[in-house]
Phi, psi and omega in degrees: 000129182276162183265003179282171183304133185266129183256124179287334181304322179293326181294323183294338180277343183281160177280153181301325181296318180295321179298318181294322177297313180297324179297317178297320177299316180296320179296321176297318179297321179296320178297316179299316180297324180289325177291325176296322180298318181294322182272025176056060179281182182285157186292336181296318180286329180294324179291338182283340181303315180298319180296317181294320179297318179295321180294320177299318179298320179295317178299313181297322178298314181294319179299315180294322177301313182297318179297315180297318180296319180294321178293321178299317179296319182292324184260014182298322183284325184278160182275341183264119175264151173299154186301319184288348178261351179283163177294138184287307182050217176239162182298320181298318180293318181295326183278345185299152177291149176284170182299317181292323178294323179293327184282343182294144180232155177283167179299321180296319179296319179298315180300315181297317179297316183287319184279333181230073180291165179296134182276147178253129181246140174268125183268136177271145178256000000 
C-alpha cells in the first residue's frame, strides 16, 4: 500500500471479490501495526494506524454501496423494499394509516351515511 492520497473512485471500478481481498489485507496490516504498538514500536508505524483504519472504512463504504445498489436493482420491479433501503422518516409517520386505510368505514358507518344523508337547508334573506 502506497502512502500517497487514496482515491475512492478507483475502488468503485473494482469487483467486490477484489475489494474483499484487499480489505482482508488491510485488516491484517492493522493487526500487525497494533502488535507493534504494544511492543513499543517506532512512531512512524503508530501514525499509520489511523491511515489504515480510514482506508478500511473507505473499502467498507464502497462494498456497502455496491451491495445496496445491487439490491435496489433486484427489487426495482417489486413493491417491497428492504427495511434499510426505505425512507427513515419518523416512527409516527411510518406507523400512520395509509390513505385507503383511513378512508375505510365500518358497516354501521355506511348505513348511517346512506340512511341519514346531510340535510340541505334553504336560507332566507
